[in-house]
C-alpha angles and dihedrals in degrees: 000000000000119000105268122192116234125204116209116189128191113225128177092263099040141293133313125196134192138172120242123233098019120133108235133022118300117167135161129193139191150148092261137034090252093051092049093048094047091047093050090045090051088048091051094052087051092049092050093048091049100044105018133239091297087086089070092066108179095343 
């Protein structure tokens, strides 16, 4: 898989994470940075299995 940049943001009620440059919506959440990152990573793998690597575009 290509290197994909992941954004992780802290909010009052936890963290959210999402990859950049992926077609569609892929979001992870968690109480910690690591939980949100792992959740988004898992969601990205599922997204790729479902829709194929074409969703990566030029990433």
